[in-house]
C-alpha positions as CSV (number, residue, x, y, z in Angstrom):
1,M,-12.5,-57.7,-33.6
2,D,-10.0,-55.0,-34.7
3,R,-11.9,-51.7,-35.1
4,R,-9.0,-49.7,-36.4
5,M,-9.4,-48.1,-39.8
6,T,-7.1,-48.8,-42.7
7,V,-6.6,-46.1,-45.3
8,V,-5.3,-47.2,-48.8
9,L,-3.4,-44.4,-50.5
10,P,-3.6,-44.1,-54.2
11,P,-0.5,-45.1,-56.1
12,S,1.9,-42.3,-56.8
13,D,4.9,-41.7,-58.9
14,S,8.0,-42.9,-57.2
15,S,9.7,-39.7,-58.2
16,E,7.4,-37.6,-56.1
17,D,8.2,-36.8,-52.4
18,P,5.6,-38.6,-50.3
19,G,5.8,-35.8,-47.7
20,S,4.5,-33.4,-50.3
21,L,1.3,-35.3,-51.1
22,P,-1.9,-33.6,-49.9
23,I,-3.9,-35.3,-47.1
24,S,-7.6,-35.9,-47.8
25,G,-10.3,-34.8,-45.3
26,A,-11.1,-38.4,-44.5
27,R,-7.5,-39.1,-43.7
28,V,-7.5,-36.0,-41.4
29,R,-10.5,-37.2,-39.5
30,Q,-9.0,-40.7,-39.1
31,V,-5.8,-39.3,-37.8
32,A,-7.6,-37.0,-35.4
33,E,-9.8,-39.9,-34.1
34,R,-6.8,-42.1,-33.7
35,E,-4.7,-39.5,-31.9
36,H,-7.2,-38.1,-29.4
37,G,-10.3,-40.3,-29.7
38,D,-9.2,-42.5,-26.7
39,S,-8.7,-39.4,-24.4
40,R,-11.9,-38.2,-22.8
41,I,-10.2,-34.9,-21.8
42,G,-8.9,-34.5,-25.3
43,H,-12.3,-35.2,-26.8
44,F,-13.9,-32.7,-24.4
45,L,-11.4,-30.0,-25.3
46,S,-12.0,-30.7,-29.0
47,K,-15.7,-30.3,-28.5
48,V,-15.1,-26.9,-26.7
49,T,-12.8,-25.7,-29.5
50,G,-15.2,-27.0,-32.1
51,S,-18.1,-25.0,-30.7
52,C,-16.0,-21.8,-30.7
53,V,-14.7,-22.2,-34.2
54,K,-18.3,-22.8,-35.5
55,R,-19.4,-19.5,-34.0
56,P,-16.3,-17.3,-33.9
57,W,-18.0,-14.0,-33.9
58,T,-20.4,-15.0,-31.1
59,T,-17.5,-16.3,-29.1
60,L,-15.5,-13.1,-29.5
61,G,-18.6,-11.0,-28.8
62,I,-19.1,-12.8,-25.5
63,A,-15.4,-12.5,-24.7
64,A,-15.5,-8.7,-25.4
65,I,-18.5,-8.2,-23.2
66,S,-16.9,-10.2,-20.4
67,V,-13.7,-8.2,-20.7
68,V,-15.7,-4.9,-20.5
69,V,-17.6,-6.2,-17.5
70,C,-14.4,-7.3,-15.7
71,A,-12.8,-4.0,-16.4
72,L,-15.7,-2.0,-15.1
73,V,-16.0,-4.1,-12.0
74,S,-12.3,-3.8,-11.3
75,V,-12.3,0.0,-11.8
76,L,-15.3,0.5,-9.5
77,F,-14.8,-2.1,-6.8
78,L,-11.1,-3.2,-6.7
79,K,-9.3,-1.7,-3.8
80,F,-5.6,-1.3,-3.2
81,K,-4.0,-1.9,0.2
82,T,-0.7,-0.1,0.7
83,D,0.1,-0.7,4.3
84,R,2.7,-3.3,5.2
85,S,0.4,-4.6,7.9
86,D,-2.0,-5.6,5.0
87,L,0.6,-8.3,4.1
88,I,0.2,-10.1,7.4
89,N,-2.6,-12.4,8.6
90,P,-4.9,-10.2,10.7
91,S,-5.6,-13.1,13.1
92,A,-1.9,-13.7,13.9
93,D,-1.2,-13.2,17.6
94,F,1.7,-10.7,17.1
95,H,-0.5,-8.7,14.7
96,Q,-3.3,-8.6,17.3
97,R,-0.8,-7.3,19.9
98,W,0.4,-4.6,17.5
99,M,-3.2,-3.5,16.8
100,R,-4.0,-3.3,20.5
101,Y,-0.8,-1.2,20.9
102,T,-1.8,1.2,18.1
103,Q,-5.3,1.6,19.5
104,S,-3.8,2.7,22.9
105,F,-0.8,4.7,21.7
106,G,-1.4,5.5,18.1
107,E,0.6,4.5,15.0
108,A,3.7,6.3,14.0
109,N,2.6,8.0,10.8
110,D,4.2,11.4,11.2
111,L,5.9,13.4,8.4
112,V,9.1,15.0,9.6
113,V,10.7,17.9,7.8
114,V,14.4,18.5,8.6
115,V,15.6,22.1,8.1
116,E,19.3,22.6,7.9
117,G,21.0,26.0,8.0
118,K,24.1,27.9,9.3
119,T,22.2,30.1,11.9
120,P,19.4,29.3,14.2
121,E,17.6,32.5,13.2
122,R,17.3,31.4,9.6
123,I,16.1,28.0,10.6
124,K,13.5,29.5,12.9
125,E,12.4,31.8,10.1
126,A,12.0,28.8,7.7
127,L,10.1,26.8,10.4
128,D,7.7,29.7,11.0
129,D,7.1,30.1,7.2
130,L,6.5,26.4,6.6
131,G,4.4,26.0,9.7
132,A,2.1,29.0,8.7
133,R,1.6,27.4,5.2
134,L,0.7,24.1,6.7
135,H,-1.8,25.6,9.1
136,H,-3.6,27.2,6.1
137,E,-4.2,23.7,4.6
138,P,-6.0,21.6,7.2
139,E,-7.4,19.3,4.5
140,F,-3.9,17.9,4.0
141,F,-2.1,18.3,7.4
142,S,-2.9,18.0,11.1
143,N,-1.0,18.0,14.4
144,I,1.6,20.5,13.2
145,L,4.5,20.9,15.7
146,F,7.7,22.8,15.3
147,K,7.7,25.1,18.3
148,V,6.2,25.3,21.8
149,E,4.4,28.6,22.5
150,P,4.3,30.1,26.0
151,G,1.7,28.6,28.3
152,E,1.0,25.5,26.1
153,L,2.7,23.2,28.6
154,R,1.4,24.9,31.8
155,S,-1.7,22.8,31.9
156,K,0.6,19.8,32.1
157,G,3.3,21.4,34.3
158,L,2.7,19.1,37.2
159,Q,4.1,16.2,35.1
160,Y,7.5,17.9,35.1
161,L,7.8,18.2,39.0
162,A,9.5,15.8,41.3
163,P,7.4,13.6,43.6
164,E,8.8,15.5,46.7
165,Q,7.5,18.8,45.2
166,L,4.1,17.4,44.6
167,A,3.9,16.0,48.1
168,R,4.8,19.4,49.6
169,G,2.2,21.0,47.5
170,L,-0.5,18.6,48.8
171,E,0.5,19.4,52.4
172,R,0.1,23.2,51.8
173,L,-3.2,22.6,50.0
174,D,-4.4,20.8,53.1
175,E,-3.3,23.8,55.2
176,Y,-5.3,26.2,53.0
177,R,-8.3,23.9,52.7
178,P,-10.4,25.7,55.6
179,I,-9.7,29.1,54.0
180,L,-10.7,27.8,50.5
181,A,-13.9,26.4,52.1
182,G,-14.9,29.9,53.2
183,N,-13.5,30.3,56.7
184,W,-12.1,33.8,56.2
185,D,-11.6,34.5,59.9
186,L,-8.4,32.4,59.6
187,V,-6.8,35.1,57.5
188,R,-7.6,38.0,59.8
189,L,-4.3,39.7,60.8
190,E,-4.7,39.1,64.5
191,T,-5.5,35.4,63.9
192,I,-2.5,35.0,61.7
193,A,-0.3,36.6,64.4
194,V,-1.5,34.1,67.0
195,I,-1.1,31.2,64.6
196,L,2.5,32.2,63.8
197,K,3.4,32.7,67.4
198,T,2.0,29.2,68.3
199,Q,3.8,27.6,65.4
200,L,7.1,29.2,66.3
201,E,6.8,28.0,69.9
202,A,6.1,24.5,68.7
203,A,8.9,24.4,66.1
204,K,11.5,21.8,66.8
205,T,14.0,22.1,64.0
206,P,15.8,25.1,62.5
207,E,14.2,24.4,59.1
208,Q,10.7,24.8,60.6
209,V,11.8,28.0,62.3
210,D,13.3,29.4,59.1
211,G,10.1,28.6,57.2
212,L,7.9,30.4,59.7
213,L,10.1,33.4,59.8
214,H,10.1,33.6,56.1
215,H,6.3,33.5,56.1
216,A,6.3,36.3,58.7
217,E,8.7,38.4,56.5
218,R,6.4,37.9,53.5
219,L,3.4,39.0,55.5
220,I,5.2,42.2,56.6
221,A,6.4,42.9,53.1
222,S,2.9,42.4,51.8
223,L,1.4,44.8,54.3
224,S,4.1,47.4,53.7
225,H,3.6,47.2,49.9
226,S,-0.2,47.6,50.3
227,I,0.3,50.7,52.5
228,E,2.7,52.3,50.1
229,K,0.7,51.4,47.0
230,S,-3.0,51.4,47.8
231,G,-4.8,48.7,45.9
232,D,-1.7,46.7,44.8
233,F,-1.8,43.3,46.5
234,T,1.2,41.1,47.0
235,N,0.5,37.5,48.0
236,P,2.0,36.9,51.5
237,W,1.4,33.2,51.5
238,P,4.0,30.6,50.3
239,D,3.4,29.2,46.9
240,L,1.7,25.8,46.8
241,L,4.6,24.5,44.6
242,A,8.2,25.7,44.9
243,L,9.3,26.0,41.3
244,D,12.8,26.5,39.9
245,P,13.2,30.0,38.6
246,Q,14.7,28.6,35.4
247,M,11.5,26.5,34.9
248,K,9.4,29.5,35.5
249,A,11.4,31.4,32.8
250,Q,11.0,28.6,30.3
251,G,7.3,28.7,30.8
252,N,7.3,32.1,29.2
253,Q,9.6,31.3,26.3
254,T,9.0,30.1,22.8
255,V,10.9,26.9,22.3
256,Y,11.7,25.7,18.7
257,L,12.6,22.1,17.9
258,I,16.2,22.7,17.1
259,N,19.3,20.6,18.0
260,D,21.8,21.8,20.5
261,A,24.3,22.9,17.8
262,G,21.6,25.2,16.3
263,T,22.2,23.8,12.8
264,M,19.2,21.6,12.3
265,G,15.5,22.2,13.0
266,F,12.5,19.9,12.8
267,L,8.8,20.1,12.0
268,K,6.4,17.3,12.6
269,T,2.9,16.9,11.1
270,S,0.5,14.1,10.3
271,P,-1.0,13.5,6.8
272,V,-4.7,13.7,6.5
273,Q,-5.5,12.9,2.9
274,K,-5.1,9.2,2.1
275,D,-6.3,7.7,-1.2
276,A,-7.6,4.3,-0.4
277,T,-7.8,3.3,-4.1
278,S,-4.1,4.0,-4.9
279,F,-0.9,2.2,-4.1
280,E,0.6,5.5,-3.1
281,G,-1.2,6.0,0.2
282,H,-0.7,9.5,1.5
283,T,0.5,10.8,-1.9
284,K,-1.6,14.0,-2.0
285,S,-0.4,15.1,1.4
286,I,3.3,14.2,0.8
287,D,3.3,15.9,-2.7
288,R,1.7,19.0,-1.3
289,L,4.2,19.1,1.6
290,R,7.1,18.9,-0.9
291,E,5.7,21.7,-2.9
292,L,5.4,23.9,0.1
293,M,9.0,23.0,1.2
294,S,10.2,24.0,-2.3
295,D,8.4,27.4,-2.0
296,V,10.0,28.0,1.4
297,V,13.5,27.1,0.2
298,S,13.0,29.5,-2.8
299,A,12.1,32.3,-0.3
300,I,14.9,31.5,2.1
301,P,17.8,30.0,0.1
302,E,20.1,29.9,3.1
303,V,18.4,26.7,4.3
304,Q,17.9,23.2,3.0
305,M,14.9,21.0,3.6
306,S,14.4,17.3,3.5
307,L,11.5,15.0,4.3
308,T,11.4,11.8,6.2
309,G,9.1,9.6,8.3
310,I,7.6,6.1,7.9
311,P,4.7,7.3,5.6
312,V,7.3,9.0,3.3
313,L,9.5,5.9,3.2
314,E,6.5,3.7,2.5
315,N,5.2,6.1,-0.1
316,D,8.5,6.3,-2.0
317,E,8.8,2.5,-1.8
318,M,5.3,2.0,-3.2
319,R,5.9,4.5,-6.0
320,R,9.2,2.9,-6.9
321,S,7.7,-0.6,-6.9
322,Q,4.7,0.5,-8.9
323,A,7.0,2.2,-11.5
324,D,9.3,-0.8,-11.6
325,M,6.3,-3.2,-12.0
326,G,5.0,-1.1,-14.9
327,W,8.4,-1.1,-16.6
328,A,8.8,-4.8,-16.0
329,S,5.4,-5.6,-17.5
330,M,6.1,-3.5,-20.6
331,I,9.5,-4.9,-21.1
332,S,8.3,-8.5,-20.6
333,E,5.4,-7.9,-23.0
334,A,7.7,-6.4,-25.6
335,G,10.2,-9.2,-25.2
336,V,7.6,-11.9,-25.5
337,L,6.1,-10.2,-28.5
338,L,9.5,-9.8,-30.2
339,L,10.4,-13.4,-29.7
340,M,7.0,-14.5,-31.1
341,L,7.5,-12.2,-34.1
342,I,10.9,-13.8,-34.8
343,C,9.8,-17.4,-34.2
344,F,6.5,-17.2,-36.1
345,R,8.0,-15.1,-38.8
346,G,4.9,-12.9,-39.0
347,V,2.8,-10.3,-37.2
348,R,-0.7,-11.7,-37.2
349,H,-0.3,-14.8,-35.0
350,P,1.9,-13.1,-32.3
351,I,-0.7,-10.2,-32.0
352,I,-3.5,-12.8,-31.7
353,G,-1.5,-14.6,-28.9
354,M,-1.0,-11.3,-27.0
355,I,-4.7,-10.4,-27.4
356,M,-5.6,-13.8,-25.9
357,L,-3.2,-13.1,-23.0
358,G,-4.9,-9.7,-22.5
359,V,-8.3,-11.3,-22.3
360,G,-7.0,-13.8,-19.7
361,T,-5.5,-10.9,-17.7
362,A,-8.8,-9.0,-17.7
363,W,-10.6,-12.0,-16.5
364,T,-8.1,-12.4,-13.7
365,F,-8.7,-8.8,-12.6
366,G,-12.4,-9.6,-12.5
367,F,-11.8,-12.7,-10.5
368,T,-9.6,-10.8,-8.0
369,T,-12.3,-8.2,-7.5
370,L,-15.0,-10.8,-6.8
371,A,-13.0,-13.3,-4.8
372,I,-10.6,-11.1,-2.8
373,G,-11.7,-7.5,-3.4
374,H,-8.3,-5.9,-3.2
375,L,-4.6,-6.0,-4.3
376,N,-1.6,-5.5,-2.2
377,I,2.0,-4.5,-2.9
378,L,2.9,-8.2,-3.7
379,S,-0.2,-9.5,-5.4
380,I,0.0,-6.7,-8.1
381,S,2.9,-8.6,-9.6
382,F,0.6,-11.3,-10.9
383,V,0.5,-9.4,-14.2
384,T,4.1,-10.1,-14.9
385,I,3.6,-13.8,-13.9
386,L,0.8,-14.2,-16.4
387,I,2.9,-12.6,-19.1
388,G,5.6,-15.2,-18.6
389,L,3.4,-18.2,-18.0
390,G,0.0,-17.5,-19.6
391,V,1.4,-16.9,-23.1
392,D,3.1,-20.3,-23.1
393,F,-0.2,-22.0,-23.7
394,G,-0.9,-19.9,-26.7
395,I,2.5,-20.4,-28.2
396,H,2.1,-24.2,-27.8
397,F,-1.3,-24.1,-29.5
398,L,-0.2,-21.8,-32.3
399,A,2.8,-23.9,-33.1
400,R,0.8,-27.2,-33.4
401,Y,-2.0,-25.4,-35.4
402,I,0.5,-24.1,-38.0
403,Q,2.1,-27.6,-38.2
404,H,-1.3,-29.1,-39.0
405,R,-2.1,-26.5,-41.6
406,Q,1.2,-27.1,-43.3
407,Q,0.4,-30.9,-43.3
408,G,-2.7,-30.1,-45.4
409,M,-5.5,-30.0,-42.8
410,E,-8.3,-27.5,-43.4
411,L,-8.7,-24.5,-41.0
412,K,-11.3,-25.7,-38.6
413,S,-10.2,-29.3,-38.5
414,S,-6.6,-28.2,-37.7
415,L,-7.9,-26.1,-34.7
416,V,-10.1,-28.9,-33.4
417,N,-7.3,-31.5,-33.8
418,T,-4.8,-29.2,-32.1
419,S,-7.0,-29.1,-29.0
420,G,-7.4,-32.8,-29.1
421,R,-3.7,-33.5,-29.5
422,V,-1.9,-30.9,-27.3
423,G,-4.9,-29.8,-25.2
424,V,-4.3,-32.4,-22.5
425,S,-0.6,-31.3,-22.3
426,I,-1.6,-27.7,-22.1
427,L,-4.3,-28.3,-19.5
428,T,-2.0,-30.5,-17.4
429,G,0.7,-27.8,-17.4
430,A,-1.8,-25.2,-16.4
431,I,-3.2,-27.2,-13.6
432,T,0.1,-28.2,-12.2
433,S,1.4,-24.6,-12.3
434,A,-1.8,-23.3,-10.8
435,L,-1.6,-25.9,-8.0
436,A,1.9,-24.8,-7.2
437,F,0.7,-21.2,-6.8
438,F,-2.4,-22.3,-4.8
439,C,-0.2,-24.0,-2.2
440,A,1.0,-20.5,-1.3
441,A,-2.5,-19.8,0.1
442,F,-1.7,-22.1,3.1
443,T,0.9,-19.7,4.4
444,D,0.1,-17.1,7.1
445,F,1.9,-14.4,5.1
446,L,-1.3,-12.9,3.6
447,G,0.6,-11.0,0.8
448,V,2.1,-14.2,-0.6
449,A,-1.1,-16.2,-0.1
450,E,-3.2,-13.7,-2.1
451,L,-0.6,-13.6,-4.8
452,G,-0.6,-17.4,-5.1
453,L,-4.4,-17.5,-5.3
454,I,-4.6,-14.8,-8.0
455,A,-1.7,-16.1,-10.1
456,G,-3.1,-19.7,-10.0
457,A,-6.5,-18.6,-11.1
458,G,-5.0,-16.4,-13.8
459,I,-3.1,-19.3,-15.2
460,L,-6.3,-21.4,-15.4
461,L,-8.2,-18.5,-17.1
462,C,-5.4,-18.1,-19.6
463,S,-5.5,-21.8,-20.5
464,F,-9.3,-21.5,-20.9
465,A,-8.8,-18.6,-23.3
466,T,-6.3,-20.7,-25.2
467,F,-9.1,-23.3,-26.1
468,T,-11.8,-20.7,-26.8
469,I,-10.7,-17.2,-27.7
470,L,-7.5,-18.1,-29.5
471,P,-9.2,-20.6,-32.0
472,A,-12.1,-18.1,-32.6
473,M,-9.6,-15.4,-33.6
474,L,-7.6,-17.8,-35.8
475,V,-10.7,-18.8,-37.7
476,I,-11.5,-15.2,-38.6
477,S,-7.9,-14.2,-39.3
478,D,-6.9,-17.2,-41.4
479,R,-10.1,-18.0,-43.2
480,H,-8.9,-16.6,-46.5
481,R,-5.3,-17.9,-46.1
482,T,-3.9,-21.1,-47.5
483,A,-1.3,-23.2,-45.8
484,A,1.4,-21.7,-48.1
485,Q,0.6,-18.2,-46.8
486,L,1.2,-19.2,-43.2
487,P,4.7,-18.8,-41.6
């Protein structure tokens, strides 16, 4: 038995345009049932939209509360990871090797100030001035190095000696060990004379004889000096380590980090302050260092200063990307809004579509905070992706809604019918786009994986807002407007 309904239209004047005839409510319901009654998904979407248009203020109130909650959760708990290593899977073998290396040798995060000048004196003056300023601000800077003071390397002086020198020093230390143990009889003058005589008789090479004679000469010189200047002692014993006179002189010099030409000096420091909630990383330390550099250049105009180092390069990169992302988002929003204003020939519906997009974006931030907990330098671009893709669902919905209104359907029926007719297409497009982004989650490149997960979820949330928030706003905005007043 054929269950289709047949509608008999009343006769009309043949001079009238059939397309201009109004459509009755019964006809609208019959068309709606015929067009989406056989689709379970379309019927479900119509039910969802119907519930929202029946209680528009309740729907928008719930949406407003959810947006506020998502915003608060994101502000309080959403973290920002700025290091490039945060883009890599932490379980990857090469990343694990790098982490073990940094634990043993540290990570290169030094800030390097380059001072250029015509004379070494002015460069040293600028380095001293900047170094003193940095030492007064330990909350921003640590490990400041621009010169080596006398005596700072003496505690590690053995590391600069040749193995032969160290071996000779150990031999002499073994010779002095009994004396160091407290056997002072060995340093009595008569004992020393006997030992020297015995060693000279046993010497077999000229080098051994020369060494013993030199020892005897030092002993005589020490005794003569003590007799001439009572109380002034001169060590008669050979030094444990034979040092180059130039090396001894360098141990008493202040050495600046200046190139051989004397035209460029360097200062190295490590940033202390790092803002974990900002994409800009060591921004506070870097900004403060640039301020101090400017002050020094103002005081010593003969020099020029520049700043480099991995943290500086990454900081500038993050700032540039953040600024570019902000401009890209604003330009894309303005472009989308302008096109909607032109195509819909009005202001109200484009603004409603952008509000719907804003709600979906806020929900996406909340999802990101709960599911991932942070953003990185790649995943922050999801906002631009949503502006380009999330608004498409609203445009499709608005266009079909206006078409139904112009065909004579009443407000709520046109919204419900729009969800039933184009809802399956919108939902299919949202799911396929989201799945394409979700596939990125299978890569080991963590930055892309997180971007895919966030963007895919954002697209689904924007499509959900299309069937709920958008119809509720349209019911309120168009409730006193006829089809003729629509664009």
